[in-house]
N, CA, C and O of each residue as an XYZ file, in Angstrom:
312
protein
N     176.482    118.981    -12.211
C     178.031    118.626    -12.256
C     178.275    118.096    -10.792
O     177.834    118.629     -9.774
N     179.063    116.940    -10.855
C     179.666    116.420     -9.620
C     180.943    117.242     -8.854
O     181.630    118.009     -9.529
N     181.152    117.092     -7.773
C     182.221    117.754     -7.163
C     183.204    116.707     -6.562
O     182.838    115.638     -6.073
N     184.478    117.131     -6.652
C     185.503    116.408     -6.013
C     186.178    117.140     -5.366
O     186.423    118.253     -5.831
N     186.704    116.758     -4.076
C     187.606    117.474     -3.119
C     188.799    116.653     -2.906
O     188.724    115.530     -2.408
N     189.981    117.235     -3.303
C     191.381    116.684     -3.273
C     191.983    117.136     -1.896
O     192.104    118.358     -1.810
N     192.336    116.508     -0.938
C     192.918    116.881      0.255
C     194.443    116.536      0.204
O     194.774    115.404     -0.148
N     195.419    117.502      0.553
C     196.538    117.192      0.675
C     197.467    118.182      1.600
O     196.968    119.208      2.062
N     198.734    117.861      1.834
C     199.371    118.725      2.905
C     200.556    119.231      2.222
O     201.360    119.803      2.957
N     200.890    119.139      0.799
C     202.024    119.939      0.299
C     203.245    118.891      0.180
O     204.220    119.207     -0.503
N     203.206    117.834      0.739
C     204.425    116.906      0.518
C     204.651    116.489     -0.888
O     203.742    116.686     -1.694
N     205.745    115.942     -1.270
C     206.068    115.531     -2.643
C     205.146    114.606     -3.372
O     204.887    114.618     -4.575
N     204.650    113.722     -2.355
C     203.828    112.733     -2.693
C     202.561    113.249     -3.170
O     202.022    112.877     -4.213
N     202.073    114.184     -2.310
C     200.688    115.109     -2.479
C     200.750    115.842     -3.827
O     199.919    115.700     -4.724
N     201.798    116.618     -3.871
C     202.087    117.475     -5.173
C     201.905    116.711     -6.409
O     201.253    117.137     -7.362
N     202.520    115.517     -6.375
C     202.445    114.675     -7.569
C     200.951    114.130     -7.778
O     200.358    114.269     -8.848
N     200.412    113.509     -6.680
C     199.088    113.101     -6.885
C     198.143    114.171     -7.396
O     197.333    113.910     -8.284
N     198.247    115.505     -6.786
C     197.460    116.487     -7.168
C     197.365    116.661     -8.708
O     196.334    116.737     -9.376
N     198.662    116.710     -9.138
C     198.883    116.760    -10.825
C     198.250    115.743    -11.556
O     197.684    115.954    -12.628
N     198.335    114.495    -10.938
C     197.697    113.386    -11.728
C     196.150    113.476    -11.639
O     195.483    113.312    -12.661
N     195.543    113.742    -10.404
C     194.186    113.988    -10.470
C     193.652    115.152    -11.392
O     192.621    115.066    -12.059
N     194.399    116.143    -11.351
C     193.954    117.272    -12.169
C     194.037    116.968    -13.645
O     193.239    117.500    -14.418
N     194.947    116.156    -14.061
C     195.258    115.675    -15.470
C     194.230    114.747    -15.895
O     193.840    114.778    -17.062
N     193.729    113.880    -15.013
C     192.822    112.924    -15.386
C     191.413    112.953    -15.281
O     190.714    112.267    -16.027
N     190.858    113.830    -14.253
C     189.511    114.043    -14.121
C     188.947    114.863    -15.129
O     189.523    115.903    -15.445
N     187.902    114.523    -15.664
C     187.167    115.236    -16.640
C     186.507    116.502    -16.217
O     185.391    116.469    -15.698
N     187.144    117.607    -16.416
C     186.493    118.958    -15.884
C     185.103    119.274    -16.507
O     184.337    120.113    -16.034
N     184.860    118.555    -17.564
C     183.524    118.851    -18.128
C     182.280    118.011    -17.329
O     181.083    118.198    -17.546
N     182.800    117.114    -16.427
C     181.869    116.229    -15.845
C     181.885    116.587    -14.176
O     180.895    116.445    -13.457
N     183.117    117.046    -13.741
C     183.332    117.162    -12.303
C     184.108    118.369    -12.020
O     185.050    118.616    -12.773
N     183.833    119.225    -10.963
C     184.611    120.238    -10.554
C     185.375    119.805     -9.475
O     184.841    119.127     -8.597
N     186.696    120.140     -9.415
C     187.673    119.674     -8.413
C     188.184    120.719     -7.631
O     188.815    121.628     -8.171
N     187.943    120.693     -6.162
C     188.454    121.784     -5.248
C     189.621    121.027     -4.714
O     189.578    119.841     -4.385
N     190.821    121.912     -4.642
C     191.965    121.524     -4.089
C     192.275    122.000     -2.627
O     192.391    123.218     -2.486
N     192.417    121.252     -1.584
C     192.530    121.760     -0.250
C     193.782    121.430      0.340
O     194.002    120.271      0.694
N     194.689    122.403      0.490
C     195.956    122.096      1.073
C     195.900    122.368      2.625
O     195.808    123.493      3.116
N     195.964    121.259      3.288
C     195.662    121.263      4.749
C     196.669    121.906      5.540
O     196.480    122.237      6.711
N     197.815    122.099      4.864
C     199.028    122.734      5.593
C     198.771    124.276      5.818
O     199.088    124.879      6.843
N     198.187    124.794      4.779
C     197.703    126.202      4.840
C     196.300    126.420      5.105
O     195.964    127.506      5.577
N     195.447    125.544      4.868
C     193.906    125.772      5.225
C     193.678    124.722      6.552
O     192.943    123.738      6.467
N     194.305    125.029      7.591
C     194.207    124.293      8.701
C     192.789    124.259      9.413
O     192.475    123.384     10.220
N     192.044    125.207      9.065
C     190.657    125.357      9.489
C     189.808    124.295      8.861
O     188.708    124.031      9.347
N     190.288    123.642      7.754
C     189.422    122.608      7.199
C     189.776    121.208      7.661
O     189.161    120.271      7.153
N     190.715    120.973      8.584
C     191.203    119.571      8.994
C     189.945    118.957      9.500
O     189.699    117.816      9.110
N     189.083    119.564     10.338
C     187.880    118.941     10.919
C     186.909    118.414      9.791
O     186.289    117.355      9.880
N     186.856    119.251      8.755
C     186.073    118.782      7.483
C     186.568    117.626      7.017
O     185.796    116.719      6.704
N     187.990    117.487      6.897
C     188.463    116.385      6.236
C     188.242    115.146      7.091
O     187.929    114.086      6.547
N     188.394    115.239      8.413
C     188.120    114.175      9.370
C     186.753    113.767      9.098
O     186.574    112.565      8.904
N     185.719    114.581      9.047
C     184.284    114.266      9.019
C     184.133    113.617      7.646
O     183.289    112.730      7.515
N     184.802    113.951      6.729
C     184.651    113.167      5.427
C     185.168    111.838      5.349
O     184.912    111.080      4.413
N     185.944    111.528      6.390
C     186.584    110.138      6.388
C     188.118    109.944      5.952
O     188.666    108.867      5.719
N     188.663    111.169      5.895
C     190.167    111.221      5.491
C     190.944    110.668      6.722
O     190.740    111.117      7.850
N     191.861    109.657      6.462
C     192.669    109.098      7.404
C     194.157    109.603      7.149
O     194.912    109.736      8.113
N     194.586    109.887      5.843
C     195.872    110.194      5.408
C     195.752    110.971      4.053
O     194.765    110.862      3.326
N     196.718    111.681      3.799
C     196.620    112.578      2.545
C     197.715    112.002      1.538
O     198.577    111.275      2.031
N     197.749    112.224      0.380
C     196.780    112.650     -0.277
C     195.434    111.859     -0.452
O     195.530    110.637     -0.564
N     194.190    112.437     -0.487
C     193.027    111.779     -0.603
C     192.034    112.496     -1.468
O     192.111    113.720     -1.569
N     191.008    111.749     -2.165
C     190.164    112.399     -3.039
C     188.693    111.921     -2.426
O     188.407    110.756     -2.149
N     187.845    113.047     -2.279
C     186.563    112.716     -1.927
C     185.527    112.886     -3.150
O     185.443    113.995     -3.676
N     184.815    111.923     -3.571
C     183.891    112.077     -4.626
C     182.579    111.372     -4.367
O     182.543    110.143     -4.311
N     181.488    112.128     -4.205
C     180.283    111.559     -4.034
C     180.116    110.995     -2.620
O     179.290    110.104     -2.423
N     180.875    111.486     -1.621
C     180.835    110.932     -0.267
C     181.856    109.762     -0.131
O     181.963    109.282      0.998
N     182.599    109.253     -1.104
C     183.395    108.289     -1.158
C     184.889    108.751     -0.946
O     185.378    109.590     -1.703
N     185.548    108.243      0.003
C     186.886    108.659      0.181
C     188.044    107.710     -0.642
O     188.030    106.481     -0.567
N     188.890    108.354     -1.314
C     189.790    107.412     -2.150
C     191.298    107.958     -1.555
O     191.819    109.029     -1.867
N     191.783    107.083     -0.748
C     193.260    107.424     -0.190
C     194.125    106.922     -1.430
O     194.145    105.739     -1.769
N     194.818    107.902     -2.058
C     195.528    107.830     -3.088
C     196.952    107.046     -2.923
O     197.298    106.144     -3.686
N     197.663    107.475     -1.912
C     199.010    107.118     -1.610
C     199.368    107.656     -0.237
O     198.846    108.696      0.163
N     200.190    107.021      0.453
C     200.504    107.610      1.893
C     201.453    108.590      1.964
O     202.649    108.299      2.001
N     201.022    109.832      1.990
C     202.039    111.099      2.134
C     202.127    111.294      3.695
O     203.255    111.347      4.186
N     201.145    111.394      4.425
C     201.091    111.703      5.679
C     199.830    111.370      6.360
O     198.820    111.461      5.662
N     199.672    110.959      7.727
C     198.497    110.597      8.250
C     197.828    111.941      8.709
O     198.522    112.947      8.860
N     196.559    111.948      8.914
C     195.873    113.348      9.313
C     196.408    113.763     10.637
O     196.450    114.945     10.978
N     196.852    112.686     11.445
C     197.327    113.266     12.796
C     198.669    113.936     12.630
O     198.948    114.900     13.344
N     199.511    113.481     11.731
C     200.826    114.232     11.418
C     200.462    115.579     10.896
O     201.071    116.558     11.326
N     199.450    115.723      9.939
C     199.015    117.062      9.668
C     198.724    118.035     10.581
O     199.112    119.202     10.524
N     197.826    117.390     11.681
C     197.531    118.211     12.687
C     198.562    118.693     13.576
O     198.541    119.766     14.178
N     199.527    117.754     13.611
C     200.819    118.038     14.396
C     200.971    119.213     15.188
O     202.018    119.411     15.805
């Protein structure tokens, strides 16, 4: 089974995107991990290494999909 990681920071854009991602990904084919970078600050470096430039973003198979601009990763690090 494939894995997706959805990174966000809790802003309204991120929360809305999280719900859309969870509603549309087929959980019989992919497991989705949600990472709230505002509360899991220890995972910011992981997000950077994955290629995340802004949140919300989804990583599937090593590919980064920046969904909408909620906040830059620099703002999240703030």
